N, CA, C, O and the ligand as a Tripos MOL2 file, in Angstrom:
@<TRIPOS>MOLECULE
protein
  273   271    69     0     0
PROTEIN
NO_CHARGES

@<TRIPOS>ATOM
      1 N         122.1320  116.4280   87.5020 N.3       1 MET1
      2 CA        121.8980  115.4510   88.5570 C.3       1 MET1
      3 C         122.9670  114.3680   88.4890 C.2       1 MET1
      4 O         123.2190  113.8400   87.4070 O.2       1 MET1
      5 N         123.5880  114.0280   89.5770 N.am      2 PRO2
      6 CA        124.6140  112.9660   89.5600 C.3       2 PRO2
      7 C         123.9640  111.6300   89.2550 C.2       2 PRO2
      8 O         122.8950  111.3170   89.7810 O.2       2 PRO2
      9 N         124.6080  110.8420   88.4060 N.am      3 GLU3
     10 CA        123.9940  109.5900   87.9980 C.3       3 GLU3
     11 C         124.7840  108.3960   88.4900 C.2       3 GLU3
     12 O         124.6600  107.3090   87.9240 O.2       3 GLU3
     13 N         125.5850  108.5580   89.5170 N.am      4 ASP4
     14 CA        126.4090  107.4380   89.9540 C.3       4 ASP4
     15 C         125.5980  106.3930   90.6990 C.2       4 ASP4
     16 O         126.1050  105.3060   90.9760 O.2       4 ASP4
     17 N         124.3610  106.6940   91.0260 N.am      5 HIS5
     18 CA        123.5290  105.6840   91.6690 C.3       5 HIS5
     19 C         122.6090  104.9990   90.6650 C.2       5 HIS5
     20 O         121.7400  104.2110   91.0400 O.2       5 HIS5
     21 N         122.8090  105.3070   89.3930 N.am      6 ILE6
     22 CA        121.9880  104.7020   88.3530 C.3       6 ILE6
     23 C         122.7620  103.5800   87.6700 C.2       6 ILE6
     24 O         123.8790  103.7860   87.1940 O.2       6 ILE6
     25 N         122.1680  102.4050   87.6240 N.am      7 ILE7
     26 CA        122.7980  101.2400   87.0120 C.3       7 ILE7
     27 C         122.0450  100.9030   85.7370 C.2       7 ILE7
     28 O         120.8200  100.7870   85.7360 O.2       7 ILE7
     29 N         122.7840  100.7470   84.6610 N.am      8 ARG8
     30 CA        122.1240  100.4330   83.3910 C.3       8 ARG8
     31 C         122.3750   98.9830   83.0050 C.2       8 ARG8
     32 O         123.5240   98.5430   82.9710 O.2       8 ARG8
     33 N         121.3220   98.2430   82.7160 N.am      9 LEU9
     34 CA        121.4350   96.8490   82.3170 C.3       9 LEU9
     35 C         121.0910   96.7400   80.8430 C.2       9 LEU9
     36 O         120.0340   96.2260   80.4780 O.2       9 LEU9
     37 N         121.9780   97.2210   80.0090 N.am     10 ARG10
     38 CA        121.6620   97.2020   78.5750 C.3      10 ARG10
     39 C         122.7850   96.5440   77.8250 C.2      10 ARG10
     40 O         123.3550   97.1400   76.9120 O.2      10 ARG10
     41 N         123.1150   95.3200   78.1930 N.am     11 ASN11
     42 CA        124.2700   94.6760   77.5670 C.3      11 ASN11
     43 C         123.8760   93.7380   76.4330 C.2      11 ASN11
     44 O         124.7500   93.1190   75.8270 O.2      11 ASN11
     45 N         122.5840   93.6160   76.1290 N.am     12 HIS12
     46 CA        122.2420   92.8270   74.9570 C.3      12 HIS12
     47 C         121.0980   93.4760   74.1960 C.2      12 HIS12
     48 O         120.8560   94.6720   74.3550 O.2      12 HIS12
     49 N         120.4050   92.7290   73.3910 N.am     13 SER13
     50 CA        119.3350   93.2580   72.5590 C.3      13 SER13
     51 C         119.8640   94.2850   71.5720 C.2      13 SER13
     52 O         119.4700   95.4510   71.6180 O.2      13 SER13
     53 N         120.7690   93.8580   70.6630 N.am     14 PRO14
     54 CA        121.3610   94.7770   69.6800 C.3      14 PRO14
     55 C         120.3300   95.3260   68.7040 C.2      14 PRO14
     56 O         120.4830   96.4450   68.2140 O.2      14 PRO14
     57 N         119.2960   94.5670   68.4170 N.am     15 SER15
     58 CA        118.3010   95.0450   67.4570 C.3      15 SER15
     59 C         117.3500   96.0320   68.1080 C.2      15 SER15
     60 O         116.5720   96.7050   67.4330 O.2      15 SER15
     61 N         117.4250   96.1080   69.4360 N.am     16 GLY16
     62 CA        116.5280   97.0090   70.1340 C.3      16 GLY16
     63 C         115.0760   96.6220   69.9640 C.2      16 GLY16
     64 O         114.2150   97.5010   70.0140 O.2      16 GLY16
     65 N         114.7660   95.3890   69.7710 N.am     17 GLU17
     66 CA        113.3840   94.9020   69.5660 C.3      17 GLU17
     67 C         112.4630   95.3060   70.6890 C.2      17 GLU17
     68 O         111.4140   95.6880   70.1710 O.2      17 GLU17
     69 N         112.4160   95.3660   71.6560 N.am     18 LYS18
     70 CA        111.5810   95.8400   72.7320 C.3      18 LYS18
     71 C         112.5060   96.5560   73.6960 C.2      18 LYS18
     72 O         112.9810   95.9690   74.6680 O.2      18 LYS18
     73 N         112.7510   97.7960   73.4280 N.am     19 ARG19
     74 CA        113.6430   98.5690   74.2970 C.3      19 ARG19
     75 C         113.0760   98.5800   75.7130 C.2      19 ARG19
     76 O         111.8860   98.8010   75.9350 O.2      19 ARG19
     77 N         113.9450   98.3410   76.6230 N.am     20 GLY20
     78 CA        113.4950   98.3260   78.0150 C.3      20 GLY20
     79 C         112.9270   99.6730   78.3990 C.2      20 GLY20
     80 O         113.5240  100.7170   78.1390 O.2      20 GLY20
     81 N         111.8170   99.6340   78.9940 N.am     21 ASN21
     82 CA        111.1990  100.8840   79.4130 C.3      21 ASN21
     83 C         110.8490  100.8240   80.8970 C.2      21 ASN21
     84 O         110.0990  101.6540   81.4110 O.2      21 ASN21
     85 N         111.4070   99.8300   81.5640 N.am     22 THR22
     86 CA        111.0740   99.6450   82.9590 C.3      22 THR22
     87 C         112.2980   99.8840   83.8220 C.2      22 THR22
     88 O         113.3890   99.4070   83.5080 O.2      22 THR22
     89 N         112.1240  100.6010   84.8780 N.am     23 SER23
     90 CA        113.2090  100.8640   85.8020 C.3      23 SER23
     91 C         112.8200  100.3860   87.1890 C.2      23 SER23
     92 O         111.6510  100.3960   87.5750 O.2      23 SER23
     93 N         113.8320   99.9710   87.9180 N.am     24 TRP24
     94 CA        113.6400   99.6430   89.3210 C.3      24 TRP24
     95 C         114.2390  100.7600   90.1560 C.2      24 TRP24
     96 O         115.3530  101.2140   89.8960 O.2      24 TRP24
     97 N         113.5080  101.1880   91.1370 N.am     25 VAL25
     98 CA        113.9810  102.2600   92.0030 C.3      25 VAL25
     99 C         114.0150  101.7500   93.4420 C.2      25 VAL25
    100 O         113.0700  101.1160   93.9110 O.2      25 VAL25
    101 N         115.1140  102.0360   94.1300 N.am     26 GLN26
    102 CA        115.1850  101.6640   95.5330 C.3      26 GLN26
    103 C         114.9260  102.8870   96.3900 C.2      26 GLN26
    104 O         115.6070  103.9050   96.2660 O.2      26 GLN26
    105 N         113.9460  102.7770   97.2480 N.am     27 CYS27
    106 CA        113.5240  103.8830   98.1020 C.3      27 CYS27
    107 C         114.6270  104.2540   99.0950 C.2      27 CYS27
    108 O         115.2440  103.3790   99.7030 O.2      27 CYS27
    109 N         114.8620  105.5280   99.2490 N.am     28 GLY28
    110 CA        115.8670  105.9770  100.1910 C.3      28 GLY28
    111 C         115.4200  105.9180  101.6340 C.2      28 GLY28
    112 O         116.2390  106.0420  102.5450 O.2      28 GLY28
    113 N         114.1370  105.7300  101.8500 N.am     29 SER29
    114 CA        113.6180  105.6940  103.2180 C.3      29 SER29
    115 C         113.5190  104.2750  103.7650 C.2      29 SER29
    116 O         113.9540  104.0100  104.8860 O.2      29 SER29
    117 N         112.9470  103.3590  102.9800 N.am     30 CYS30
    118 CA        112.7020  102.0060  103.5080 C.3      30 CYS30
    119 C         113.5160  100.9480  102.7780 C.2      30 CYS30
    120 O         113.4400   99.7700  103.1280 O.2      30 CYS30
    121 N         114.3030  101.3440  101.7620 N.am     31 ASP31
    122 CA        115.1030  100.4020  100.9740 C.3      31 ASP31
    123 C         114.2580   99.4470  100.1480 C.2      31 ASP31
    124 O         114.7900   98.4800   99.6020 O.2      31 ASP31
    125 N         112.9740   99.6870  100.0430 N.am     32 GLY32
    126 CA        112.1310   98.8310   99.2150 C.3      32 GLY32
    127 C         112.3040   99.1760   97.7360 C.2      32 GLY32
    128 O         112.6330  100.3090   97.3830 O.2      32 GLY32
    129 N         112.0750   98.1770   96.8780 N.am     33 TRP33
    130 CA        112.1980   98.3810   95.4330 C.3      33 TRP33
    131 C         110.8180   98.4760   94.8040 C.2      33 TRP33
    132 O         109.8900   97.7750   95.2070 O.2      33 TRP33
    133 N         110.6920   99.3440   93.8170 N.am     34 PHE34
    134 CA        109.4310   99.4200   93.0770 C.3      34 PHE34
    135 C         109.7220   99.8670   91.6600 C.2      34 PHE34
    136 O         110.8130  100.3530   91.3590 O.2      34 PHE34
    137 N         108.7350   99.6980   90.7900 N.am     35 HIS35
    138 CA        108.8790  100.0370   89.3730 C.3      35 HIS35
    139 C         108.6180  101.5110   89.1070 C.2      35 HIS35
    140 O         107.7860  102.1440   89.7570 O.2      35 HIS35
    141 N         109.3440  102.0340   88.1440 N.am     36 ALA36
    142 CA        109.0260  103.3500   87.6040 C.3      36 ALA36
    143 C         109.3970  103.3180   86.1270 C.2      36 ALA36
    144 O         110.2420  102.5170   85.7290 O.2      36 ALA36
    145 N         108.8030  104.1480   85.3250 N.am     37 THR37
    146 CA        109.1820  104.1750   83.9200 C.3      37 THR37
    147 C         110.4850  104.9470   83.7660 C.2      37 THR37
    148 O         110.7840  105.8640   84.5310 O.2      37 THR37
    149 N         111.2490  104.5480   82.7530 N.am     38 GLU38
    150 CA        112.5240  105.2210   82.5320 C.3      38 GLU38
    151 C         112.3100  106.6880   82.1920 C.2      38 GLU38
    152 O         113.1380  107.5420   82.5070 O.2      38 GLU38
    153 N         111.2070  106.9600   81.5570 N.am     39 ASP39
    154 CA        110.8910  108.3320   81.1870 C.3      39 ASP39
    155 C         110.8680  109.2300   82.4260 C.2      39 ASP39
    156 O         111.4430  110.3180   82.4300 O.2      39 ASP39
    157 N         110.2080  108.7640   83.4520 N.am     40 ILE40
    158 CA        110.1160  109.5570   84.6800 C.3      40 ILE40
    159 C         111.4740  109.6800   85.3480 C.2      40 ILE40
    160 O         111.8540  110.7470   85.8310 O.2      40 ILE40
    161 N         112.2020  108.5620   85.3660 N.am     41 VAL41
    162 CA        113.5080  108.5640   86.0250 C.3      41 VAL41
    163 C         114.4680  109.5130   85.3250 C.2      41 VAL41
    164 O         115.1860  110.2710   85.9760 O.2      41 VAL41
    165 N         114.4790  109.4690   83.9870 N.am     42 SER42
    166 CA        115.4570  110.2770   83.2670 C.3      42 SER42
    167 C         115.0580  111.7460   83.2490 C.2      42 SER42
    168 O         115.9120  112.6210   83.1070 O.2      42 SER42
    169 N         113.8040  112.0140   83.3860 N.am     43 ARG43
    170 CA        113.3910  113.4170   83.4380 C.3      43 ARG43
    171 C         113.8800  114.0730   84.7340 C.2      43 ARG43
    172 O         114.3310  115.2190   84.7380 O.2      43 ARG43
    173 N         113.7810  113.3240   85.8230 N.am     44 GLY44
    174 CA        114.3830  113.7750   87.0680 C.3      44 GLY44
    175 C         113.6070  114.8230   87.8340 C.2      44 GLY44
    176 O         114.0130  115.2200   88.9260 O.2      44 GLY44
    177 N         112.5010  115.2770   87.2830 N.am     45 THR45
    178 CA        111.7530  116.3420   87.9570 C.3      45 THR45
    179 C         110.3970  115.8630   88.4570 C.2      45 THR45
    180 O         109.6680  116.6080   89.1110 O.2      45 THR45
    181 N         110.0640  114.6080   88.1420 N.am     46 VAL46
    182 CA        108.7810  114.0530   88.5740 C.3      46 VAL46
    183 C         109.0210  113.1750   89.7980 C.2      46 VAL46
    184 O         109.9130  112.3270   89.8010 O.2      46 VAL46
    185 N         108.2270  113.3850   90.8210 N.am     47 LYS47
    186 CA        108.4210  112.6170   92.0470 C.3      47 LYS47
    187 C         107.9790  111.1710   91.8890 C.2      47 LYS47
    188 O         106.9730  110.8710   91.2470 O.2      47 LYS47
    189 N         108.7570  110.2910   92.4900 N.am     48 LEU48
    190 CA        108.4270  108.8720   92.5230 C.3      48 LEU48
    191 C         107.6800  108.5680   93.8090 C.2      48 LEU48
    192 O         107.8830  109.2200   94.8330 O.2      48 LEU48
    193 N         106.8190  107.5740   93.7390 N.am     49 HIS49
    194 CA        106.0200  107.2150   94.9090 C.3      49 HIS49
    195 C         106.3790  105.7930   95.3320 C.2      49 HIS49
    196 O         106.1700  104.8490   94.5700 O.2      49 HIS49
    197 N         106.9120  105.6360   96.5300 N.am     50 CYS50
    198 CA        107.2820  104.3150   97.0220 C.3      50 CYS50
    199 C         106.0300  103.5230   97.3900 C.2      50 CYS50
    200 O         105.1730  104.0010   98.1350 O.2      50 CYS50
    201 N         105.9390  102.3060   96.8570 N.am     51 ASN51
    202 CA        104.7790  101.4550   97.1520 C.3      51 ASN51
    203 C         104.7750  100.9530   98.5860 C.2      51 ASN51
    204 O         103.7360  100.5490   99.1080 O.2      51 ASN51
    205 N         105.9190  100.9800   99.2100 N.am     52 HIS52
    206 CA        106.0590  100.3240  100.5090 C.3      52 HIS52
    207 C         105.7940  101.2860  101.6680 C.2      52 HIS52
    208 O         104.9870  100.9910  102.5490 O.2      52 HIS52
    209 N         106.4620  102.4180  101.6670 N.am     53 CYS53
    210 CA        106.2960  103.3540  102.7890 C.3      53 CYS53
    211 C         105.5970  104.6360  102.3430 C.2      53 CYS53
    212 O         105.3630  105.5340  103.1520 O.2      53 CYS53
    213 N         105.2610  104.7220  101.0430 N.am     54 HIS54
    214 CA        104.5060  105.8490  100.4930 C.3      54 HIS54
    215 C         105.2350  107.1820  100.5990 C.2      54 HIS54
    216 O         104.6100  108.2420  100.6390 O.2      54 HIS54
    217 N         106.5480  107.1200  100.6430 N.am     55 THR55
    218 CA        107.3430  108.3360  100.5600 C.3      55 THR55
    219 C         107.3970  108.8050   99.1130 C.2      55 THR55
    220 O         107.4210  107.9880   98.1920 O.2      55 THR55
    221 N         107.4160  110.1040   98.9130 N.am     56 GLU56
    222 CA        107.6020  110.6430   97.5700 C.3      56 GLU56
    223 C         108.9420  111.3490   97.5110 C.2      56 GLU56
    224 O         109.3060  112.1060   98.4100 O.2      56 GLU56
    225 N         109.6690  111.0850   96.4320 N.am     57 PHE57
    226 CA        111.0010  111.6890   96.3160 C.3      57 PHE57
    227 C         111.3790  111.7750   94.8400 C.2      57 PHE57
    228 O         110.8220  111.0700   93.9990 O.2      57 PHE57
    229 N         112.3200  112.6380   94.5490 N.am     58 LEU58
    230 CA        112.7980  112.7890   93.1840 C.3      58 LEU58
    231 C         113.7960  111.6730   92.8710 C.2      58 LEU58
    232 O         114.4320  111.1390   93.7790 O.2      58 LEU58
    233 N         113.9370  111.3190   91.5830 N.am     59 PRO59
    234 CA        114.8710  110.2510   91.2030 C.3      59 PRO59
    235 C         116.2870  110.4820   91.7390 C.2      59 PRO59
    236 O         116.9910  109.5250   92.0620 O.2      59 PRO59
    237 N         116.7020  111.7330   91.8350 N.am     60 GLY60
    238 CA        118.0460  112.0180   92.3260 C.3      60 GLY60
    239 C         118.2360  111.6740   93.7920 C.2      60 GLY60
    240 O         119.3650  111.6020   94.2770 O.2      60 GLY60
    241 N         117.1350  111.4610   94.4970 N.am     61 GLN61
    242 CA        117.2110  111.1460   95.9210 C.3      61 GLN61
    243 C         117.0060  109.6610   96.1840 C.2      61 GLN61
    244 O         116.9990  109.2280   97.3360 O.2      61 GLN61
    245 N         116.8380  108.8840   95.1240 N.am     62 ALA62
    246 CA        116.6710  107.4360   95.2990 C.3      62 ALA62
    247 C         117.9740  106.8160   95.7590 C.2      62 ALA62
    248 O         119.0570  107.3120   95.4470 O.2      62 ALA62
    249 N         117.8620  105.7290   96.5030 N.am     63 ARG63
    250 CA        119.0640  105.0030   96.9280 C.3      63 ARG63
    251 C         119.7780  104.4480   95.7150 C.2      63 ARG63
    252 O         120.9890  104.6110   95.5610 O.2      63 ARG63
    253 N         119.0220  103.7960   94.8620 N.am     64 LYS64
    254 CA        119.5800  103.2140   93.6490 C.3      64 LYS64
    255 C         118.5040  103.1530   92.5790 C.2      64 LYS64
    256 O         117.3160  103.0180   92.8730 O.2      64 LYS64
    257 N         118.9460  103.2540   91.3330 N.am     65 ILE65
    258 CA        118.0220  103.1140   90.2100 C.3      65 ILE65
    259 C         118.6250  102.1200   89.2290 C.2      65 ILE65
    260 O         119.7970  102.2390   88.8720 O.2      65 ILE65
    261 N         117.8500  101.1540   88.7940 N.am     66 VAL66
    262 CA        118.3040  100.1940   87.8050 C.3      66 VAL66
    263 C         117.4430  100.3350   86.5610 C.2      66 VAL66
    264 O         116.2240  100.1770   86.6200 O.2      66 VAL66
    265 N         118.0810  100.6340   85.4360 N.am     67 LEU67
    266 CA        117.3700  100.7220   84.1580 C.3      67 LEU67
    267 C         117.5520   99.4170   83.4250 C.2      67 LEU67
    268 O         118.6670   99.0680   83.0390 O.2      67 LEU67
    269 N         116.4560   98.6860   83.2250 N.am     68 ALA68
    270 CA        116.5590   97.3540   82.6250 C.3      68 ALA68
    271 C         116.1100   97.3880   81.1680 C.2      68 ALA68
    272 O         116.1260   96.3580   80.4930 O.2      68 ALA68
    273 ZN        109.8490  103.3940  100.8100 Zn       69 ZN69
@<TRIPOS>BOND
     1     1     2 1
     2     2     3 1
     3     3     4 2
     4     3     5 am
     5     5     6 1
     6     6     7 1
     7     7     8 2
     8     7     9 am
     9     9    10 1
    10    10    11 1
    11    11    12 2
    12    11    13 am
    13    13    14 1
    14    14    15 1
    15    15    16 2
    16    15    17 am
    17    17    18 1
    18    18    19 1
    19    19    20 2
    20    19    21 am
    21    21    22 1
    22    22    23 1
    23    23    24 2
    24    23    25 am
    25    25    26 1
    26    26    27 1
    27    27    28 2
    28    27    29 am
    29    29    30 1
    30    30    31 1
    31    31    32 2
    32    31    33 am
    33    33    34 1
    34    34    35 1
    35    35    36 2
    36    35    37 am
    37    37    38 1
    38    38    39 1
    39    39    40 2
    40    39    41 am
    41    41    42 1
    42    42    43 1
    43    43    44 2
    44    43    45 am
    45    45    46 1
    46    46    47 1
    47    47    48 2
    48    47    49 am
    49    49    50 1
    50    50    51 1
    51    51    52 2
    52    51    53 am
    53    53    54 1
    54    54    55 1
    55    55    56 2
    56    55    57 am
    57    57    58 1
    58    58    59 1
    59    59    60 2
    60    59    61 am
    61    61    62 1
    62    62    63 1
    63    63    64 2
    64    63    65 am
    65    65    66 1
    66    66    67 1
    67    67    68 2
    68    67    69 am
    69    69    70 1
    70    70    71 1
    71    71    72 2
    72    71    73 am
    73    73    74 1
    74    74    75 1
    75    75    76 2
    76    75    77 am
    77    77    78 1
    78    78    79 1
    79    79    80 2
    80    79    81 am
    81    81    82 1
    82    82    83 1
    83    83    84 2
    84    83    85 am
    85    85    86 1
    86    86    87 1
    87    87    88 2
    88    87    89 am
    89    89    90 1
    90    90    91 1
    91    91    92 2
    92    91    93 am
    93    93    94 1
    94    94    95 1
    95    95    96 2
    96    95    97 am
    97    97    98 1
    98    98    99 1
    99    99   100 2
   100    99   101 am
   101   101   102 1
   102   102   103 1
   103   103   104 2
   104   103   105 am
   105   105   106 1
   106   106   107 1
   107   107   108 2
   108   107   109 am
   109   109   110 1
   110   110   111 1
   111   111   112 2
   112   111   113 am
   113   113   114 1
   114   114   115 1
   115   115   116 2
   116   115   117 am
   117   117   118 1
   118   118   119 1
   119   119   120 2
   120   119   121 am
   121   121   122 1
   122   122   123 1
   123   123   124 2
   124   123   125 am
   125   125   126 1
   126   126   127 1
   127   127   128 2
   128   127   129 am
   129   129   130 1
   130   130   131 1
   131   131   132 2
   132   131   133 am
   133   133   134 1
   134   134   135 1
   135   135   136 2
   136   135   137 am
   137   137   138 1
   138   138   139 1
   139   139   140 2
   140   139   141 am
   141   141   142 1
   142   142   143 1
   143   143   144 2
   144   143   145 am
   145   145   146 1
   146   146   147 1
   147   147   148 2
   148   147   149 am
   149   149   150 1
   150   150   151 1
   151   151   152 2
   152   151   153 am
   153   153   154 1
   154   154   155 1
   155   155   156 2
   156   155   157 am
   157   157   158 1
   158   158   159 1
   159   159   160 2
   160   159   161 am
   161   161   162 1
   162   162   163 1
   163   163   164 2
   164   163   165 am
   165   165   166 1
   166   166   167 1
   167   167   168 2
   168   167   169 am
   169   169   170 1
   170   170   171 1
   171   171   172 2
   172   171   173 am
   173   173   174 1
   174   174   175 1
   175   175   176 2
   176   175   177 am
   177   177   178 1
   178   178   179 1
   179   179   180 2
   180   179   181 am
   181   181   182 1
   182   182   183 1
   183   183   184 2
   184   183   185 am
   185   185   186 1
   186   186   187 1
   187   187   188 2
   188   187   189 am
   189   189   190 1
   190   190   191 1
   191   191   192 2
   192   191   193 am
   193   193   194 1
   194   194   195 1
   195   195   196 2
   196   195   197 am
   197   197   198 1
   198   198   199 1
   199   199   200 2
   200   199   201 am
   201   201   202 1
   202   202   203 1
   203   203   204 2
   204   203   205 am
   205   205   206 1
   206   206   207 1
   207   207   208 2
   208   207   209 am
   209   209   210 1
   210   210   211 1
   211   211   212 2
   212   211   213 am
   213   213   214 1
   214   214   215 1
   215   215   216 2
   216   215   217 am
   217   217   218 1
   218   218   219 1
   219   219   220 2
   220   219   221 am
   221   221   222 1
   222   222   223 1
   223   223   224 2
   224   223   225 am
   225   225   226 1
   226   226   227 1
   227   227   228 2
   228   227   229 am
   229   229   230 1
   230   230   231 1
   231   231   232 2
   232   231   233 am
   233   233   234 1
   234   234   235 1
   235   235   236 2
   236   235   237 am
   237   237   238 1
   238   238   239 1
   239   239   240 2
   240   239   241 am
   241   241   242 1
   242   242   243 1
   243   243   244 2
   244   243   245 am
   245   245   246 1
   246   246   247 1
   247   247   248 2
   248   247   249 am
   249   249   250 1
   250   250   251 1
   251   251   252 2
   252   251   253 am
   253   253   254 1
   254   254   255 1
   255   255   256 2
   256   255   257 am
   257   257   258 1
   258   258   259 1
   259   259   260 2
   260   259   261 am
   261   261   262 1
   262   262   263 1
   263   263   264 2
   264   263   265 am
   265   265   266 1
   266   266   267 1
   267   267   268 2
   268   267   269 am
   269   269   270 1
   270   270   271 1
   271   271   272 2
@<TRIPOS>SUBSTRUCTURE
     1 MET1         2 RESIDUE 1 A MET
     2 PRO2         6 RESIDUE 1 A PRO
     3 GLU3        10 RESIDUE 1 A GLU
     4 ASP4        14 RESIDUE 1 A ASP
     5 HIS5        18 RESIDUE 1 A HIS
     6 ILE6        22 RESIDUE 1 A ILE
     7 ILE7        26 RESIDUE 1 A ILE
     8 ARG8        30 RESIDUE 1 A ARG
     9 LEU9        34 RESIDUE 1 A LEU
    10 ARG10       38 RESIDUE 1 A ARG
    11 ASN11       42 RESIDUE 1 A ASN
    12 HIS12       46 RESIDUE 1 A HIS
    13 SER13       50 RESIDUE 1 A SER
    14 PRO14       54 RESIDUE 1 A PRO
    15 SER15       58 RESIDUE 1 A SER
    16 GLY16       62 RESIDUE 1 A GLY
    17 GLU17       66 RESIDUE 1 A GLU
    18 LYS18       70 RESIDUE 1 A LYS
    19 ARG19       74 RESIDUE 1 A ARG
    20 GLY20       78 RESIDUE 1 A GLY
    21 ASN21       82 RESIDUE 1 A ASN
    22 THR22       86 RESIDUE 1 A THR
    23 SER23       90 RESIDUE 1 A SER
    24 TRP24       94 RESIDUE 1 A TRP
    25 VAL25       98 RESIDUE 1 A VAL
    26 GLN26      102 RESIDUE 1 A GLN
    27 CYS27      106 RESIDUE 1 A CYS
    28 GLY28      110 RESIDUE 1 A GLY
    29 SER29      114 RESIDUE 1 A SER
    30 CYS30      118 RESIDUE 1 A CYS
    31 ASP31      122 RESIDUE 1 A ASP
    32 GLY32      126 RESIDUE 1 A GLY
    33 TRP33      130 RESIDUE 1 A TRP
    34 PHE34      134 RESIDUE 1 A PHE
    35 HIS35      138 RESIDUE 1 A HIS
    36 ALA36      142 RESIDUE 1 A ALA
    37 THR37      146 RESIDUE 1 A THR
    38 GLU38      150 RESIDUE 1 A GLU
    39 ASP39      154 RESIDUE 1 A ASP
    40 ILE40      158 RESIDUE 1 A ILE
    41 VAL41      162 RESIDUE 1 A VAL
    42 SER42      166 RESIDUE 1 A SER
    43 ARG43      170 RESIDUE 1 A ARG
    44 GLY44      174 RESIDUE 1 A GLY
    45 THR45      178 RESIDUE 1 A THR
    46 VAL46      182 RESIDUE 1 A VAL
    47 LYS47      186 RESIDUE 1 A LYS
    48 LEU48      190 RESIDUE 1 A LEU
    49 HIS49      194 RESIDUE 1 A HIS
    50 CYS50      198 RESIDUE 1 A CYS
    51 ASN51      202 RESIDUE 1 A ASN
    52 HIS52      206 RESIDUE 1 A HIS
    53 CYS53      210 RESIDUE 1 A CYS
    54 HIS54      214 RESIDUE 1 A HIS
    55 THR55      218 RESIDUE 1 A THR
    56 GLU56      222 RESIDUE 1 A GLU
    57 PHE57      226 RESIDUE 1 A PHE
    58 LEU58      230 RESIDUE 1 A LEU
    59 PRO59      234 RESIDUE 1 A PRO
    60 GLY60      238 RESIDUE 1 A GLY
    61 GLN61      242 RESIDUE 1 A GLN
    62 ALA62      246 RESIDUE 1 A ALA
    63 ARG63      250 RESIDUE 1 A ARG
    64 LYS64      254 RESIDUE 1 A LYS
    65 ILE65      258 RESIDUE 1 A ILE
    66 VAL66      262 RESIDUE 1 A VAL
    67 LEU67      266 RESIDUE 1 A LEU
    68 ALA68      270 RESIDUE 1 A ALA
    69 ZN69       273 GROUP 0 **** ****
């Protein structure tokens, strides 16, 4: 899966004390943002559910993904 639409925000927390496990996903249909776990995003085979327009799509079809 191409990952050029995935943005990683991991520029600090060297000790890894609370590894970020939250991702932001931008819906390809309505451009709304919602949360998803990084586990689901990185697996790539589980459909995401947009809170705004209720579209379901795979992570590879998201407009943008931010891993925080
Ligand atoms: Zn949507």
